[in-house]
C-alpha positions, 0 to 999 in steps of 0.5 A: 788344471794340475790338481797334484801341483796346486794341492801341495800348496795348499794350507794344512786343513785344505791340504788334508781335504784335498788329499782324500783324492789320493784314492781317486784316479784321475781321468786319462785322455782316453776317458775324456767324455764326448764334447770335452776339449782335449788339452792339446787343442785347449791350448790353441783356443783364444781367451774369448773361446777358451773353456773354464778349467775343467774342475767339474770333470776331475774327482776334486769336485767330489771332495770339495762339494763335501767340504763344509767350507765355502770354496771358489776357484778364480783365475786370470788377472780378472779372476774369472770364476772357475768353480764354486762348491755346493756349500758356496751355492747354498750360502749365496746361490748359483754363480755363473762360471767363466765371468769376472769375480766382480760380477759373478761374485759380488759378495766378495767385492762387497767384503773388499776381497778383490784387492786381496786376490790381486795381492795373492796372485802377484806375491804367490803367498796365501793371505787370510781375512779374519771374521768378516760379515757377509751379505747373508748375515753370517761371518766367514774367515776367508783364506786365499791361496795361490794355485797352479792352474794349467787351464788359465791363460797365465797358469795361475789362480786363487783358491778361496776358502771361506770358513763359517765363524758365526758362532765364534764371532758372536761368542767373542762379541758377547764376551766383548759386550760383557767386558764392556758392561764390566768396565762401565760398571767399574768406572761408574763405581770408581767415579762415584767413590771419587770426590765429586767436588774438591774441597778448596782450602783457603791457602791452596789452590787444587785441581785433580783428574782421574782417567780410567784405562781403555779396557776393563782390565785397566780400571783399577782402584786409584783414588784421591782426596782433599780434606780440610782439617780446620785451623787452616790445615789441609790433608791430601791423599792419593792412593792405588789399590792393586788389582782391577775391576769392580773389586779394586774399586770397592776396596778403594771406596772403603779405604777412601772413607776410612781415610776421611774418618781417621783424618777427623782425629787430626793424627800425624800422617804415619799414625793415619797410615798405621790405622789404614794398614790394619784396616786393609788387612781386615777388608781383604787379606789378599788386597794390598794398596799404596797410599800417601797421606800428607798434611799442609800447615800454612804456619809451617810452610812444609808438607808433612807426609807419610808413604805406604809404598807409593811413588814420591811427591814432586814439588817445584819451588818458586824458582822452578827447582823440583824437589823429590820426596823419596823418604821415608817410604814404608811397605804398602797397606795390607802387609802388616807388621811395619811401623810407618814414619812421617817425613817432610818437604818444603812447600812455601808460597809460590810452590806447586806439588804433585801427587800421582799414581803409577799409571802416569809414569810407568811404561812397559820396558822402561825403568820406573825412575825414567818415567819419574824423572820425565815427570820432573822435567815436565813439572819444571816447565809447567806453569799456570793454574793447578788444572792447567798444570794437571792437564799438561802433566797427563799430556806430557806423559802420553796418556790417551783414551786407550791407556793401559792403566788408570790415572790419577793426579793431584796438583796443589799450589800455595799461592805467593800472596800477601796483604798490603802490609805484608805477612803481618796483615795475615798472621800475628802471634804473641808469646804468652810469657808470665803467669795470669797477667798474660790473659789481659795482654793476649786480649789487648793484642787480639783487639789491636790485631783485629782492629788493624785488620778492619773487621766489623765490630761484632766479628772483632768482639767475638774474636777477642772473646774467643782468644780470651777463653782459649788463653785462659784455658791454656793458662789454667790447664797447660804448661809453657811454652804458650803462644797465641796466633791469629790468622786471616784468609780470604774466607775466615779468621783463625785463632789458635793457642798452643802449649806444652801439655798434650792433654786435649780439652773436651767440651763439657756441660758445666753445672750451675755451681761450677766455677770453671768448665765453660771456656771451650763451651763458649768457643764452640758456641760463638765460632764457626768450628773449633778443634784440638790436636797434639803437636810434634813436640809433645804439646797441643794446639786448640783453635777455633775459626770464624767465617768472614762476611762476604765483601770483608776487606 
C-alpha cells in the first residue's frame, strides 16, 4: 500500500494525523520480516491467496491506532476489510481481516454505509454521513475517503473515519426538544388567547382560521376577533404582533383584550386604534403591531375601517369584482405620535370580505404586492361558505404545516337575503318631522310595521312601547333631523332612533316626584339589550333590541 500517495488525498484532519508518520522511516525490502510476502511476488498471487494489504507492517498503524476516531480500511469491489484501528475494536470488538465488509463489519451495513462506499469508490470523491446512531448506542459522523491501495486487486480502497459526535448529537437533541417545548407553549398560549368560538352576527356569516408556523421561531402574535356591538352592528379585528414566541403571543393577548374593551365604547375605528396605539407603547415600547379594526353596519352597506400599518382588506362584490381597501393606512401600533383616520369600502348583500395577516401573502424573494395580487385572483374565484372560502385561500397561498410564518385569515359574507316582501320586510324607517305630534305618529308606525311582520302580541306591545320611549326621549333632548328605524333579523328585533345632538343618554334612577328620567330605564328593563353611540354627522343613535322567540316567522 502506497501510504504517501493515499495520505495526500485525505481530508484535512485525517491528513494531519497521517502526517505524523513523516518522521517514521518506511521499511525497505531488506527489512522485511520472515514470512512476509515480497511485493513482486504478491502481484503474482491469485485473489484467493492474495494477503491483506500489509497495513500492520507499516508505521501507519502506529499513528492510526492512536487516533481517537474509529478507522477502517477496505478495498476491492466487495470492500474487503484491510485494517481496523484500536478505537474501532474497542467500540465494536475484534473484526476479521480479509472478509467482505457486509460480513466483517455488519454495523456499517446496518447504518447504510455500503452504498456510500460504492459511490466513493466509483466517483473517487470523498463523502460524509452525518450523525448516525450506531449499534453501540453512540452517534458517529462517517467520512469515507478514496485511497490508492497498491495491495488491492484494482488498486483502490476506501478509508473510513468515524468521529464520535454523541455529545454534540445529544446537545442538539436537547436544544430541539427545548425548542419544541417552547413552540408548544407559544402555540397553546396563542390558541387560548384567540376566540374559542366566533360570534355570529345576524347579518353576517363569518369563518376564521389560524395556522402556526412550522417552527418555534414561526409562532408569532397573529390574532383576529369578532365583536357584536348591538343594534345590528359588528366589529371585526385582525392584527399581527411583530416578533416570535411566547412574548409576542402574550402581547397579542393584551391587545386583543383591550380591543374588546374599547369596542364596548362603540367608538369610530380610528379612535379605537388611537387608544390601542398608546396602550401598545405602555405594554412594551420596543414591541409594535399592525392591526385593522372595522365596523359593519347593515343599514349603511359599507365596511368602515381604520388600519395601523396592516395589509389592505379585500372585498369581492356580488358580481365577482375584487376591491382593495388601500387608504387610509397609518403606522403600526406602538410608534406613537400619529392621528389615525377611518375609511370605508362597500360591503353590500352578496359581498365577501377577507382580512388576513402577512403570513398568507408574504414570501421570500417576492414583492408583497405580488402576494396580495395572487390573493385577489384566488378570492375572485373562491365561492361557497365563509369556511370554504377561507380554506381555499389558504391552500391557494401554498400554506402547509411547515410554513415559515403563522397565518390568520378572517372571512365574512353579507348574504343576499330578503324577506317575501323585499327589503320592507326587514327594514322600516320614519322621518320624525314636526313637534310633539311626531310621537303618536311614531307609535302608529311601529304598531303597523310590527303587525305586518306578524310578531306575537306581547312582543308587538313591547316593541311599540320601546319605540315610543326612545322617540319621546329624542324629542325632548335631541335636535333634528330625527328618524325612527325598525329592523328585523333572523334572531332579533332592533329599534333605533337617531337625532342631531351628540349628548349620549344615561340610565338613571328617577325620584318619586320626578316627571321625567324614566324612559331609558323602561327601555333597559323591557329590552334584551340597549345602547347609544355618536354618529359621524355629529349626532347620536339610541337603540334597543329584543330576541325573537324560536320559530318566529
